[in-house]
N, C-alpha and C positions, 0 to 999 in steps of 0.2 A: 504493500500500500504506500509506504514511504517513497520508494523508488518511482512509483507511478506518479506521485505528486511532483517529484523532481523532474520527471520527463515532461510533465505539463508546463512546469516553470521554464524548462529549456526551450520548449516550443514558443512560449510567450516571449522569451528573450530574443529568439530568432526573428519573430514577427516585428518586434519593436526595433531591433537593430537594422533589419532590412528596410523597414519603412523610413527610419530616420536617415540612414546612409545611402539607401538605394543600391546597396551592394549585396545582391542575393547570394552569389557564390560564396563570398566570405562568411556570410551569416550561417549558411547551411554547413559549410566546412567546419567552422568553429563549433557549431552545435553538435555535429556528429562526433567530433573529437572529444568534446566535453562529456557526451553520453558514454563514449567508450572508456574514458578515464573513470567515470563513476562505476561502470559495470566491471571493468577488468583491472583496475588499479595499475600496478606497475607493468602489466602485460598489455596495456591498452594499444600500443602502437602495432605490435605484432597481430593482435586480434583485429584491429581496424584494417590492416593491410589484407588479412585473410578474408575479411568481410568484403572488401573492395573487389578481390578476385572472384569471389562467389557471386557478387552482384553483377559483375560484368558477364560472367558465364550464364547467369540466369536470364539476362536481358539482352542476349545477342540479337534476337529478332528486332527489338526496338532500335538498337544501335544501328543495325544494318539498314532497316527500313527508313529511319530518319536521315542517316548519313547518305544513302543513295538517293533519297529525295532531294537532298542538297545538290548532289551531282546532276540530277535531272534539271533542277532549276538553273544551275550554271550552264548547262548545254542549251537550254531554251534562250538564255540571255546571250550566249556566245553566238548563236545562230541568228540573233536579232528577231527571232520569231515572237518573243514576248513584246518587243517594240511594235511589231506589226499588229499584234492583237490589241495592244493599248491604243494604237492609232484608230483602229476600226471601232472598238467599243467606246472610245471617247466621243465619237460622233453620235452615239446613242445616249451615252451618259454625259449630256452636255450641261447638266445642272447638278447641284449638290444633292437635291432630292432624288433625282434619277440614279445617280451613282450609288447612293446609300440603299435605295430600294432594289437595285440590281444585285448588290452584294447580298442583301437579305434574301432575295428569291433564289440566288445560287446556293446560299447556305441551306435552304429548305430542300432544294432539288438534290444536292449531294449529301444524302442522309445516311448512306450505308455505314459510314465509319467516321468518327469525329477527327481522327488523324488526317484522313483523306480530305475531309471537309476543310479543315483549317489550312493545311499546307497548299492544297491546289487552288483555293480561292485567293489566298494571299499572293501567290505568284501571278494570278490572273489580273488582280485589281490594283496592285500597288502603283503601277505607272499611271493609271487613270486617276487615282486619288491625288497624286502629285500634280497632275495637269489641272485638276479642278481646285488645287490649293486647299485640300482637306487634310487635317492633321492625321498622321499615321496612327495616333491614339484612337481615332474614330474607326479606322480600319481594323485595328487589333480588337476593339470592343465588338465590332460586327462579327469578326471571325470567331471569337470566343463565345459569343452569345448565340450563335447559330450552329455551334458544334454539338456539345452534349445536350443542351436543351431541345434541339431538334431531334437528335437521335433517340432520346428516351420517349418521345411522343409518338414514334412510329414503330409498329410491331414488326418491322422488317430489318432492324438494325442489330449490330453486335450487342448493344446495351439490352435490347429487348430479349434477345436469346439468353443472355446471362440471367437477367432478373426472372424471366419465365421459368427457367430451370430451378432457380432458388425458391420461388413461390410454390412450385409443384411439390416440394418436399415438406411444406407446412400443412399439418392436418387441419387446422382451423380454416385454412383457405379452401382446400379441396372439399371439405364438408359442405361448402356452399353450393356444390353441384357443378362446378366448372369442369369442362371436359378435358382441359389441359392447362399447363402453366401459361401458355400464350393466351388462352381464353381468359384466364384470370387477369393477366397483365392488361389485356384490352379493356376490361371492365374498370381497371384502376386508372387508366389514362385520363379520363375527364377530371379526376381529383388530384392530378399531379400539378399542384398549384405553382410551385416554383418555376419549372420550365415554361408553363403557360404564361404566367405573369411576366417572366423575363422576355419572352417573345413579343408580348403586347407592348412592353416598354421599348423594345428595340424598334418595333414598327412605328410607334409614336415618335421615337427619336429620328427615324428616317423621314417622317412626314413633317418634322419641324415643330411638332406639338409638345414633345417632351423637352424641357429646357436643358441647356448645357449646364452641368453641375460640377463643382469642385475642380479637380485637376483637368477634367475634360474642357471646362470653360476656359481655363488658363491656356490649354493647348490651342484652342481656337483664337484666343487673343494673341498668342505668339505668332500664329500664321498671319493674322491681320496686320500686326505691327512690323514683323520682320520678313514675312514670306517664307519662313522656314517650316517645312511640313514635318520635320522631326527636330528634336533638340540637339545641341552640340554633343551631349552624352551618347546619343544614338548614331552619331556620324560614322563610328567605326563599323557599324553593321551595314553600311550603305556605300562602300567604296566603289561598287560597280555603277552606282547611279551618276557618277561624274560624267559618264558618256551621254547622259540625258536620255529622254524618251522620244526624241525627234528623229532618230535614225530610221532609215528605211528597213523594212523587214517584211517577210512573207508570212501572213497570218497562218497559212497552212503548216508552216514549220513549227508553229505553236499548237495549233488545234489538233493535228493528227496524233502526236504523242499524248496529248492530254485526253483525247477521246479514248484512245487505247487504254490509258491508265485507269480512267473512271469505269469504262465498260468492263474491263477485266476484274477490277476490284468488286464490282457488283456481282459478276458471274461467279468468280472463284472465292470471294470473301478472303482473299490473300493479298494484302497490300504489298508485301515484299516482292512477290512474284510479279505483280502488276507494275511496280516501279522498274524492275529489271527489264520487263518486256518493253516498257516505254523508252528506256535507254537504248535498247536494241533497235527500236524503231527510229530513234534519233540517228543512230549510226547509219542505218540504211538511207535515211533522208539526207543527211548532211555530208557524209564522207564522199560518196560518188560525185556529188555536185560541188565538192570542194568548198562548201560553206564553212565547214570546220575540217581542216586538213587531218589526214589520218594520224600523223605524228603528233598532232596537238589534241586530238580527241580525248585520249586517256589522261592527258595532263589536266584537262578541264574537269574530268570525272574526279580526279584526286583533289583538285582545288575545291570543287563543290562539296565534297565529303568533308574536307578540312574546315570549310565555313560553318559546318554544323557541329563542330567539336565543342564549342562553348555551351550550346544547348544540351548536348549529350552529357557533358560533364555535370551540368546542373541536375539532369535527370538521375544520373548514377548516384550522386551524393544524396539526393532526395530519397531515393530508394534505400540507401544505406541508413539514413536517419530514421526512416520508417521502421526498419528491422530492429534498430537499436532501441527505439522508444517502445516497441512491442515487447522486447526482452525485458525492459524495465517495468513492464506491467501498466503502461499508460492506458491502454484500452480497458482493461479490467477496472482500473481506478475510476475512469470516467463513467463507465456503465454502472458500477456500484454506487457512485455518487448520485447518479441521475435516477436510479431505479426507484427510490422512494417517491419520486415525483410522477412516475408512470401510473397515474390513477385517474379514474373518472373521465369526464367529458374532455378533459385536456390531454388525454392520452395520445391521440394522433399528433397534436401540435408538439408535445414533448418528444415524441418519437422522431419527428422531423428534426427538431433541434439537436437531439442526441446524435443522429446519423450525420447531420451537417457538421457538428463540432468534431466528431471523430474523423470524418473525411477531410475536413480542413486541417486538422492537427497532423494527420498522418500522410495525406496526399494519396491515400489508398481508398478508392471509391467502391469497387466491387468487393475488395477484401473486407472493408468495414461493414458493408451491407450484409455480407455472409456471416460476420461475427454477431451482428445485432439481431438479425432475423430470428434465430432460435430462442432469443430471450424475449423479444417484445411480442411475438405472436402468442405464446402460451400465456403471458401476462394479460394480453388483450382479451384472450378467450375467457380467462378467469373473471374478468370484470365486465364482460359483455361489450367490449369495444368492437367497432366494425372492422373486420379483416381487410376489406377493400380500402378503407381509409389508411390502415396501417401499411398496406402495400404501397399506396400512393405516397405516404410519408417517407418511406424508405427510398423509393425512387427519387423523390424530390430532394432528399438529403444528399444522395449521391450526385445528382446534377448540380446542386449547390457547391459541393466540394470540388468538382471538376471545374466549375466556372469561377469560384472565388479564391481558392487556395493559390497563393502566388508562386508556389513551387510545384503545382500540379502539372502533369505533362501537357494537358490541353492549353493551359495558360502560358506555359513556356513556349509551346509551338505557335500560339497565336501572336505573341510578341516577336518571335523569330520570323514568322510569315509576314508581319507588318514592318519588320526591320527597325524595331525600337527596343530600348532597355526594358527588361521584364517588369521592374518595379514601376516604371512610368505607366505601363499598360495596366498593371494591377491597381494602382491608385486612381487612375483616371476612370476605371469602370466601377470602383468601389461604391460610390453613391447609388448607382443603379442596382448593384447587387444587394445593398442593404434595403433599398426600397422594395425590391421584389421579395426578399426574405421576410420583411415585416408584414407585407400584405398576405403572404403565404401563411404565416403563423396565425393571423386573424381568421383567415378562411378555414384553416384546419380546426380552430377552436369552434367556429360557428357550425361546421359540419359535424364535429364531435358531439355537440349539444343536440343538433337536429336529428342526426342519424344514430 
């Protein structure tokens, strides 16, 4: 119990340090080392290094998928295909509202996987945002808010498959007569308040009805006063933008690889295979036409992979921190502390808060949902709480964690896709995250009383 409390304090320190200094890597690295010292004392460095090796081994798929996606982006830029796409789509997206709405619609259409959603739309729209003098913070917010929030609301996504299998194991859920886990999941979707409210807020933001708040407002002011679509701190992520977006390029050199990528991802549900296939398509398109010379093609692949190393390092350290805090008993501490509150009509709302806190603290959404489900469903059954609302609360809590946690994979990839510092993205979307979560809690309380 004591070490669990210490783990919570470490996470709080990481959040405060990262927010104040905007140095995410340093905060996570220091937190992971401190957790290792508390756990392993004098052997902390050896144990930390061993954990680093095992984390790398366990997450090879993510490292390869994200790294090779960086290679694909570099190839699209080198071929000038991305410039061609930007020139064409800029004719359609000739206003701020149209640009934002186009991003919103693309986020809904590419629903199969949040990684694919965030990374592919980022490379598609970054140039257009720059032309329209829209802050990159707005693009990052759009990417992050149409990632997991869209995926959880459609019963065809990777998120739906996971949660459906989780709910199928709960007796209180299947006693309601659902024919399958997916059937139960579909019934919970109308009550998944956090992703629904998030998408409503994003739509209002696109239409200009939702005001610019906090750091987002400051970003718009920066663009108006200086013309800079990203801050000086984010310049290091945009070295390729010096070439500008006015260069000639063939839109088909962009569209064909991207269509292959998205189509294969939907058909095979394997993002890694889809990215490799898209890179092979680039080879066939570019090398024979000498758009990218053969001797230069693989140099671009390596460079693009290297450009993703900073985000991959953040992900690996975040995964390590998650394992260390779990060994310290942080999850058990939070669940034990919250369990006395899981009573009465407030049960769904508290369940949402519990899952949201755990997902935010650990950066593990599916893992924490799997931990909490066997606890809250029996408790809910004992007091007569609605299992459908409990399902929706767990799904909403997971979506909140993916969207709000500043070291979550989706958040990190959204900032990378938009080409800005991760903490700048996290802080600029924070007011909208808090607004959506506050409204969600109120709605869960109301439904808990009524249902």
